[in-house]
N, C-alpha and C positions, 0 to 999 in steps of 0.2 A: 504494497499498500503507501502510493508516494501522491500527498496533492501540498496545494496551499488554497487558503481561504483570508479573508481580511479578518483584525482580529475583533471587531466590533460586535459584530452577529453570533461570531463563534462562541463569544462568551457571554454573552447574554443567554444562548441556550444552555451551556456549560452551567452556568450560574441557578438555571432553573430546575437543572438535573437533581441539586444537592439534595433536596428533601425526602428524595427517593431512594439513597445511600445507604448500605449497610456501615453504619457507624462504630460499633460494639468490636466487631472482628473482622479488624481488617485484611486476616488472609482470605476471608469470603471473595468470591467473585463476584459477590452482587456490591462490593466495597467500590467496584470497577465500574466506569462507562464502557458501553459499547460503541465502537467508532467503524461503519463501514463506508467502503467509496465504491457504489458500480456505475456505470449509465451517469455519466456527467452529476451524480446525485451523491449529496452526505448525508448520513442518516446515523443518528445521535439518539441512543436509548441507556435510562437509567430504571433499576428495580430493587426491589428489596423482598420481594415475590409477593409481599400483600399487596403494592402498588408498583406503578411503573409509568412513565411517559417518553414519549419519540417525538422525535424532531428532525425534519429534513431543513438542512441549505441547500440552495443549488448554486450560490455564489461563488463559486470554485476552480482551482485549476485542476484540475486531475491528469497524472501523470502515469498513473498504475493503478486500478482495483485492487481492494484487498479489505480486511477486515483486522481490529484489533482490540485492544480492552486494558485500560488505564486506570489507576486509582483518581477517584475521581475529585476528592478531596484536593490533591498535589497537583491534578492538570488545572483544575479552579486557582490557585495560589500562584501558578508559574504564570498565565494566562492574564492575570490581573496586572502582573510586575512588566509585561512586553508594551512596546508602543503602539500607537495606535496604526499599526500598517500590517499588510502582508505576513503571515507565519506557516513555513513550513514544515510539516509532519511525512514523515518516514519510516517505517519499520525495519530495524535492521539489527538481526541477531536474537530476537524474540524480545524487544525495545523498541520504547515508539519516542524516536528523536524529535524532538519539538527545537527548532531553530528559525532565526530573527536577525537579519545581519550576520554579527561576529560572535550574537547568543547563543548558547545550547543547550538543551538536558534531553536526558537521556532516562525514561521511566521502562519497570519491568512491566510487561506482562503478561495476562493469563491466556491460556485456549478461548480464543471465540468462540470456538466451536461450542466450547459449555457454557457459553450463556443463556441465561434462560430465555425461554420464548414469551411472547405475548399473545394474547387472545386474539383467535381467528374473529377478523370483523364480518367477513363473508355468516359466518352460522348464530351471527347473535341477531335478538330483535329488536326493530325502530321502535323508540318511542315517540310520538308526535307529537312533542311540543313546542314551543317559542322560548328561545333558550334565555331572554332576560326574563321571562316569566319564571323560569327557573331556577335561573340565579337568584332574583329578587327573594323566590319563598323559602330556598334554601339559605338566605341570610338570615332571615325574618327567624329562624327555627336555629341557628346556631348556636346562639347565647343559651338554650335550657337543653343544650344534650350533654349526660352525662361524662364523666371522667374517671378513668379506674373504678367501677363498679363494678362489685363480684357478677352482678348479673350482666353479663356481657353483650347483651343484644340490647343495656340500655348507653351503652358506648357509641351509638349511632344515631342518624334519624331512619325516619319508616317512610318510605316511598309507597302510598298505598292509594294503589290507580284502582277505582271504582268506575260503575257503571258513566254514570253522568259529571263526578267530578274527580280531581287526583288530590289527594291531601299529604303536607309534609308535616311530621311529627317529630316531636322530640320531647324528653322527659328528663331531670335529672331529682325523680320523687319529691321534690317542693312545689315543680307547678309544671304546667304540660303548655306547650304551645303548638298550635296548629294551622297552618297557611294552606288556603283552598285555593285551588283554579279550575277551570272547566277543561274536563274531559272531550275532545273531540273524538277521537276515535281509535282509544286503545283500551286493547283486551285488559279485563278486570286482572291484578296482579300486586303482588306486593313484593318490597325487596328493603334489605338491612343494610345501610352506607356508613361505612363508620365515620366517624367526628374528622381524623386527620383528613379524608379523604373528602368530604364537604367544605374543608379550608382550602384546602390545594384547590377543589374545582376554582373556586369564587376568585381565585388568586389569577388562574391562566386564562378564564375563556370571560368574552364577554361581547363574542360577536354571533354570529349564524354558527352553530354546530349541526351535529348527528351525535345524537345519546343513543346506544345501544346496550342491551344488556342480556343474559342468560341468567340461570340459576345458583352462578359461581360470581359472574364479573358486572361491572358496570363497567360503560368502557364511552367516553369524550372526546370526541372529534373534530378540529376543525384545520385549517389550511395551513397551520403552524403546527399543532399539538396535535397528539393521541395519547389520550390517559386513562389507566385502568385501575381498578380497584377492585379486589377481592371483596365480595359482601359479606356481611357477620350473618352467621348460619344459627340463626336462635326464632323465636318467638315475639314478637314485640307485643305489651299490655294491650290488654282492649281498652283504647283509649276512648271509646265512645261511652263506656261510662263512668267519665270522668264530665263529661262536658253537661254544663247543668241545662234542661229542657226551659225553665221559669227561672228568672231572676224579678223578687220583688219589686226593685227600685235599679233605676238603671241613667245613668247622668252621661252627659255630656261636656267635655270640656277641654280647657284650649292646650295643646302639646306644650308650646315653648312656658306658657306661666308657668304650667305642673313641673315643667326639668328646673324650672331657674329657683323655684319653692323649695324643692327637693334641696339640690345642690347645695342651697344655700343653708340647712341645719346639719348637713350629715355629713361634716367636715371631720367630726369626731369620730361618731359610731354610723353602722350603717340601716339599722333597727330603727325606726320611724311608728309613732300614732296618726292616723286621720281620725279626724272628727268632725263629720259631714252633718251642717247644719242647713239651714232653709236661708240662710245670708251668705254662705259659702263654707269655706273647708281652714280647719286648722291643723296645720304640721307641726310635730312636735318631734324631739330626737329623744330617742329612750337611752337616754347616758344619766347614770345613776348618781354620776358626780358634777357633772353640769345639767346646762339648761339650752336649749335653742330650739324657739318657739317663731314661726311664721303664720299668716294668715293670706286665703283666697278669695278676695269679695267676691260674689257669684250668687245670683239669686238661683236657688236649685231646685226650687218648688218642693220639699221634701215634708213630709207633714212632724215628725220627730226628729233629733240627735239621733247619731251613728256614727258607729268609730271603729275600728279593727286595728291593728298592728300587721308591719311587713317588715320584710329584708329589702330595703328601697335600691339595690342591685335591681331585683328582678323590674321593678315599677322602670329604672332606669335603660335596662337592658329593652323591654318592650320599647318605650320612647322612641329612645335612638333608631329601631329599624320601622318603625312605623313611620308613614310618609304622608300624612294629611293635617290640616291646623289642626282640626278635633278630632280625638278618640273618646267612647265611651266605657265608662266602667259601671259595673253592675253587680249588685250582691243582694246574698238574703237576711244570712244570721254572721254575729261578730268573728262565729267559731269555724264558718264554714267557707271552703274556696270562694272566691270572688272574680269577675273575667276582666278584663283587658281588652277590646273589641277596637280593631282598625279596619273596617271594611270586611277583606276574607280572612283577615288575620287575627288570631284569638290568643289570649295566653291565659291559660286556669293557676290560679296564683293559690297556696295555704296559705295564710295568715300566721303570724306569731302570737303563740296563744299568751295573754299576759294575765 
């Protein structure tokens, strides 16, 4: 293998490969990036078996086709130090030589034929969905995905394809987030996508994409990247039982005013008490050693005061991903879960018991 390419795009691609490398065991082939040149096209891959990313670069000068693997972290460190000019790559005696002007490096390789394969796109089923709606929906529910829960199925997001809608769902057992979009012509199905994959998809994709899946993998592809993740093999809880059918009180509030009031009183402790009255809302910090209180004046048209306590982070997570000037808050009783709604995005939150 022998080729040259400009530093700019090559560095961008190699940097995007880093989250999918094996970091703990540097002797594993998955700590390496796969590089292949064929038919004047450069293909670059990175995978830790659970997730992977493939990219291609056409702006190259090929002198000899071939393939190689090289430690991904070391490769990026070298490329970042070079000038923004063409870089030459060549396989010599089971090493990848990287050369620019009078500077050269050699990195050892593994057998490229042993590199893990990626899912076969032709055997996967397409999800007919607008990518902007897809990204918006997973962004809404990302904060509520759990971390390191012993029930491993909670460490991911559920994509629940129903006859008339697609529900994107996550929970960390203290809250449940559900974002809904219309289902045009996808067959009912469910898949559990790991949290890390949900986060990486939001970083990589912003334009038209093709999304495919089977029982094992989810693949997202555009003209620049092909990303895959293994799905979580488990059963997500029946979230429909958590969604309240009726709420006694529903109030519409200004999003920005509510955010400012929460941030004003939560500089010390996250838990706050909200008291709803006919004339507005009193927000109080639940800090035993100090006092912080503010009020939002608004005619709520409720007959008697109502209060509950909550971790303010859950409120801010919802408000940071909601997109409209006003949102809705609904509740039944002080100790029961309450709902935050912004059109097709809903979060159900367990209150803090005082």
